[in-house]
N, C-alpha and C positions, 0 to 999 in steps of 0.2 A: 857603124851607122849611128847607134845610140850614143856613143862617146862624142861623135861629131855633132849631133844634135844638141846634146848637153853643152858642149863648148859654145855653140852658136847662141844658145839661150843665155848662158853666162855673159856673153859679149853683148847682149841686148839685140842681136840681130834677128831673133825669132822670140815670140812671146810664150808659145806653148808647144809641147810635143804630144802628138796624138797618134793613135793607131786604129784601124778599123778591122772588124771581123776577126778578132783575136780571141784566143782561149786563155785560160788561167795560166797555163804554161808560158805562153808568150809574154804575158804581163810580168810574171816572176822573172823571166829572163831580162826584160827591159829594166826592171827595178834593180837587178844586179849591177847594171852599168850606169845608172843614173835615174833621172825622173821620168815620169809619164804623167801627163796632165789630163788627158781625155782620151776616151775610147768611143768608138761607134759600135753599136750592137743592135740586133733586131730584138724587139720587145713589145708585147702587147698582152692584154689580159688573156688571150688565147695562146700566146707563145711565151711561156715564162721560163724557158730553159736557162736564161742567164742567172736566175735566182739561185741556182745550185752552187756554183763556184764563182762565177765572174762578179756578180754584184757584191757579195760579201768581200771579196778580195779588193775590189775597187774602194768600197767603203773603209776597209782597214787602212788603205793607203791614200785616201783623200783624192781619188781619181774620179773625175766627172764622167758619167755615162750618158752619151748622147744617143737616144734610142731612135731607130728608124722603123718605119712601117708600123706605127702605133695603132693605126685604124685597120691594119690587115688588108691593105689595098682597097680600102672603101667598104669592106664587109661590116665593120663596126660603126658605120655611119647611120644605120637604120634606113638607108634609101635603097637597098637592094631588095627587089621584089622576089616573092616565092618562086615565080616562074622564070627567074633570070637564068640564062645560060651563059656560063663564063666562056670567054674567048681570050686569045692573046696570052699574056703573062699569067692571067688568072686560071686559065684552063687546067693546068696540072697541079695547082696548089691544093693542099690537103683540105683547107677550109672551104674551098669552093666546090669540093665534091658534093653532089646533090644532098645526100643525107646530113653531112656535116654542116653545110650551109643552112639547111632548114633548122637544124638544132640551134645554131647561132641566132637565127631570126627569131626563134621562139625565146631564147634567152633575152634578146634585146626587147622584146615585148614585155618580159617580166621586169625589165628595168624601168618601165613607165612610172611606177609609183616614185622611185627615186628621182627620175627626171622632174616630176611634179614637185617633190619635196625641195629639190635644189633649184627649181626653176631654170632648168637647162636642157639642152639637146642631148641626144644619145652620144654623138661624137664628143661633146665637151665632157660628159660623164666618164667615157672611156679614157680620155686623156687625163682627167682629174684623178682617176684610179692609178694610173702610171705615176703621176707626180707624187702621189701619197706614199709610194713605196720607198722613196729615198730623197733626201735633200740634194743629193748628188746627180739626180737624173735631170736631163734636159731633153727636149723633143725636137726631132727633125721630122717635119711633116710635109706632105705634098699638097698643100692648100692650092687650089687653082682658081679661086674666086674670093673677092673681098669678104663676103659672108662667112666663108670657111675660115679665113684668117681671124675674124671676130670671134667665131666659135672656139678656135684654138686658144685665143687670149682669155676668153670666158672660163676655160678650164683652170686657169691660175687662181680664180676667185672662189671656186667651189669648195666649201669647208667640209669636205667628205669625212664622215666620221669613221673611227676604226671599225664599228660594227657594220656600217654600210660597205665599207671596203672589203671586209671579210665575207659579207653576204654576196657581193659581186664575185669574189674569188671562188667561193663555193659553187656558185652557179656555173662558172666557167669550168671548174674541175668536173662538174657533174655532166658535162657534154659527152664524155665517153666516145671520143672520135674513132673512126675505123681506120 
């Protein structure tokens, strides 16, 4: 399959070769047979698993990482109330378990000084943090309204410092989920 995709790319019939929900082993296998231009993977300040192997491997090989669920199904928007009861797809997610959700809401409240400093919203700050992690990261988000699209674009203009990025990371690491 990869050989065929690379042939089609060389012929100009396709522009890029991508894969979704792959691990580092999959990427290494792809690269044995040709090029891989982009992958899709889950990533947020709460779910940083791809930082262990996947992101470094992509950085070494110039592979773009298009991240999905960067706002953790809306939890990182700052609009979820403390009394929220998750349903549907959120019901069984680890971050929507009551104690974990409340810890995240507390963390987002601690982000307020950063939001004031950068004159941005909580979701824009969360997205800016992701973009700060690598020049090869792009965002796939589920904006459902024009103002959400504007917030997403605003994230591109936030000059998040290394110190503030590290502060946010440490806050997320301190959540100590169950």
